[in-house]
C-alpha positions as CSV (number, residue, x, y, z in Angstrom):
1,V,-12.9,-75.0,-14.0
2,L,-12.5,-72.6,-17.0
3,L,-11.6,-75.4,-19.6
4,G,-10.2,-75.1,-23.2
5,P,-7.3,-75.2,-25.5
6,S,-4.0,-73.0,-24.9
7,G,-4.5,-69.4,-26.2
8,V,-8.2,-69.2,-25.7
9,G,-8.2,-66.5,-22.9
10,K,-8.4,-68.5,-19.3
11,S,-5.3,-66.9,-18.2
12,T,-6.8,-63.7,-19.5
13,L,-10.0,-64.5,-17.8
14,L,-8.4,-65.4,-14.7
15,R,-6.6,-62.2,-14.3
16,C,-9.6,-60.1,-15.3
17,L,-11.2,-61.6,-12.0
18,N,-8.7,-59.9,-9.5
19,H,-8.5,-56.6,-12.3
20,L,-4.4,-57.6,-12.9
21,V,-5.9,-56.9,-16.9
22,R,-8.8,-54.8,-17.4
23,P,-11.6,-56.0,-18.6
24,S,-12.6,-54.2,-21.9
25,A,-16.4,-54.5,-21.6
26,G,-19.2,-55.8,-18.5
27,T,-17.7,-56.3,-14.5
28,V,-16.3,-58.1,-12.0
29,R,-18.1,-58.6,-8.7
30,I,-16.2,-60.5,-6.1
31,D,-18.1,-60.7,-2.8
32,G,-20.8,-58.0,-3.8
33,Q,-17.7,-55.4,-4.9
34,D,-17.3,-54.3,-8.5
35,L,-14.1,-54.2,-8.9
36,G,-13.9,-51.7,-11.7
37,R,-15.6,-49.5,-9.6
38,L,-12.7,-49.3,-6.4
39,S,-9.5,-47.1,-6.6
40,H,-6.6,-47.8,-7.0
41,R,-5.8,-48.3,-2.7
42,E,-9.6,-50.6,-2.6
43,L,-8.6,-52.5,-5.5
44,L,-5.2,-53.7,-3.5
45,R,-7.2,-54.0,-0.4
46,A,-10.0,-56.4,-2.1
47,R,-6.5,-58.1,-3.8
48,C,-5.1,-59.4,-0.4
49,H,-8.6,-61.5,-0.5
50,I,-7.8,-62.8,-3.7
51,G,-4.9,-65.5,-3.9
52,M,-3.5,-66.1,-6.9
53,V,-1.3,-69.5,-7.6
54,F,0.5,-69.0,-11.4
55,Q,1.4,-72.1,-13.5
56,E,5.5,-71.1,-12.9
57,F,5.0,-70.5,-9.7
58,N,6.3,-66.9,-9.6
59,L,8.5,-67.0,-6.9
60,V,11.2,-65.0,-6.2
61,N,14.5,-67.6,-6.8
62,R,16.9,-65.9,-4.6
63,M,14.6,-66.1,-1.4
64,S,14.3,-68.4,1.0
65,V,10.8,-70.7,1.0
66,L,9.9,-69.2,4.2
67,M,10.4,-65.7,2.9
68,N,8.9,-66.5,-0.5
69,V,5.7,-67.3,1.5
70,L,5.5,-64.4,3.8
71,C,5.6,-62.6,0.4
72,G,1.5,-63.4,0.6
73,R,1.5,-60.8,4.0
74,L,3.3,-57.4,1.8
75,G,-0.3,-56.1,1.1
76,S,-1.0,-56.3,4.5
77,L,1.6,-54.2,5.6
78,G,2.4,-50.4,6.0
79,F,4.4,-49.6,2.9
80,L,7.9,-49.3,5.5
81,R,7.4,-52.4,6.7
82,A,6.7,-53.5,3.2
83,L,9.4,-52.5,2.0
84,T,12.0,-53.6,4.3
85,Y,9.9,-57.2,4.7
86,N,9.8,-56.7,8.3
87,F,7.5,-59.1,9.5
88,S,6.0,-59.6,12.7
89,R,6.2,-63.2,14.6
90,E,2.7,-63.3,14.1
91,D,3.2,-63.7,10.2
92,H,6.5,-66.2,10.8
93,A,4.2,-68.4,12.9
94,A,1.7,-68.3,10.0
95,A,3.5,-69.1,7.3
96,I,5.4,-71.5,8.8
97,Q,1.4,-73.4,9.3
98,A,0.9,-72.2,6.0
99,L,3.8,-74.2,4.7
100,H,2.3,-77.3,6.8
101,R,-1.2,-77.2,5.3
102,A,0.5,-77.1,1.9
103,G,1.9,-80.3,3.2
104,L,5.9,-79.1,3.7
105,E,6.4,-79.8,6.9
106,D,10.5,-80.5,6.7
107,P,12.0,-77.1,8.7
108,A,14.9,-77.6,7.2
109,L,13.5,-76.5,3.8
110,Y,12.3,-73.2,4.9
111,L,15.7,-71.4,4.6
112,R,16.4,-72.9,1.4
113,R,16.5,-70.6,-2.1
114,A,13.6,-71.5,-3.9
115,D,15.5,-72.1,-6.5
116,T,16.8,-75.3,-5.1
117,L,13.0,-77.1,-4.9
118,S,11.2,-79.5,-7.3
119,G,8.6,-78.2,-9.4
120,G,6.4,-79.8,-7.0
121,Q,7.5,-78.3,-4.2
122,K,7.4,-75.3,-5.6
123,Q,3.9,-75.2,-6.2
124,R,3.3,-76.0,-2.8
125,V,5.3,-73.0,-1.4
126,A,3.1,-71.0,-4.0
127,I,-0.4,-72.4,-2.6
128,A,1.2,-71.4,1.1
129,R,1.9,-68.5,0.0
130,A,-1.9,-67.5,-1.1
131,L,-3.0,-69.3,2.1
132,L,-1.0,-66.5,4.3
133,Q,-3.2,-63.9,2.2
134,A,-6.5,-65.4,3.8
135,P,-8.0,-65.4,0.9
136,K,-11.6,-65.3,0.1
137,L,-10.8,-66.6,-3.5
138,I,-7.8,-68.6,-5.3
139,L,-7.0,-68.3,-8.8
140,A,-5.3,-70.7,-10.2
141,D,-3.2,-70.7,-13.6
142,E,-3.2,-74.1,-15.2
143,P,-2.0,-75.4,-11.6
144,I,-0.8,-78.7,-12.4
145,A,0.9,-77.7,-16.0
146,S,4.5,-77.6,-15.1
147,L,4.3,-81.0,-13.0
148,D,4.4,-84.7,-13.7
149,V,1.2,-86.9,-13.6
150,V,1.6,-88.5,-10.2
151,M,2.5,-84.4,-8.5
152,R,0.0,-83.4,-10.6
153,A,-3.2,-85.0,-8.4
154,Q,-1.2,-84.5,-5.6
155,I,-1.6,-80.5,-6.1
156,M,-5.3,-80.9,-6.8
157,D,-6.0,-83.1,-4.2
158,L,-4.2,-80.4,-2.1
159,I,-6.2,-77.3,-3.4
160,A,-9.6,-79.4,-3.6
161,G,-8.5,-80.3,0.2
162,I,-8.2,-76.4,1.4
163,A,-11.6,-75.2,-0.7
164,A,-13.1,-77.5,0.8
165,R,-12.1,-77.1,4.6
166,D,-12.0,-73.5,4.3
167,G,-14.9,-72.9,2.8
168,L,-13.2,-71.0,0.0
169,T,-14.4,-70.5,-4.2
170,V,-11.3,-71.7,-6.3
171,V,-11.6,-70.6,-9.8
172,A,-9.1,-72.5,-12.0
173,S,-8.0,-72.9,-15.5
174,L,-6.8,-76.1,-16.7
175,H,-6.6,-78.4,-20.0
176,Q,-7.1,-81.6,-19.0
177,I,-11.0,-82.4,-19.2
178,D,-10.6,-85.7,-17.0
179,V,-9.3,-83.5,-14.2
180,A,-11.4,-80.5,-14.4
181,R,-14.4,-83.6,-14.2
182,K,-12.9,-85.0,-11.0
183,Y,-12.2,-81.2,-9.2
184,A,-14.8,-79.4,-10.5
185,S,-18.4,-78.1,-9.3
186,R,-18.8,-76.1,-12.3
187,I,-16.8,-76.2,-15.8
188,I,-16.4,-73.3,-18.3
189,A,-15.2,-74.3,-21.2
190,L,-13.8,-71.5,-23.8
191,S,-13.3,-71.3,-27.3
């Protein structure tokens, strides 16, 4: 957990980890690869295995829940298939499995527009989208900041459970010390 008050740079550090923001100094190594030395194409390929869960969910509101989850596969599709959202049956089955793992098992929900969901449901869709990437690493930027107290615990339990079952590393930015102490195996405080 990256822990610190608002404005300290937690989100910027997370974005440096997948090179959405280029670090001004130093190197970022993930799975033995120095991301700063990769070509644009290699960096895109590396990012396919780095799931990102955002505070504001970053869902496409006009798209259905299922299509939002399927967007997790866009990076692994060829240009034309990605441009036309041409997903295979296997992609659809994997998206439904990811939704189940994220705690969204009601098929009636899959065709609903993302903007009709509650905050907790949106965050579960975002987690399912990250899972569809088959990530080696999940970066979670304030994943519980927009949620009520009960939903915060459910989402953190979900992320921790997925990390444990899949053997994933999760780097999360938080500003709640009690949550960090409960879930983190390592805490990095920023000031």
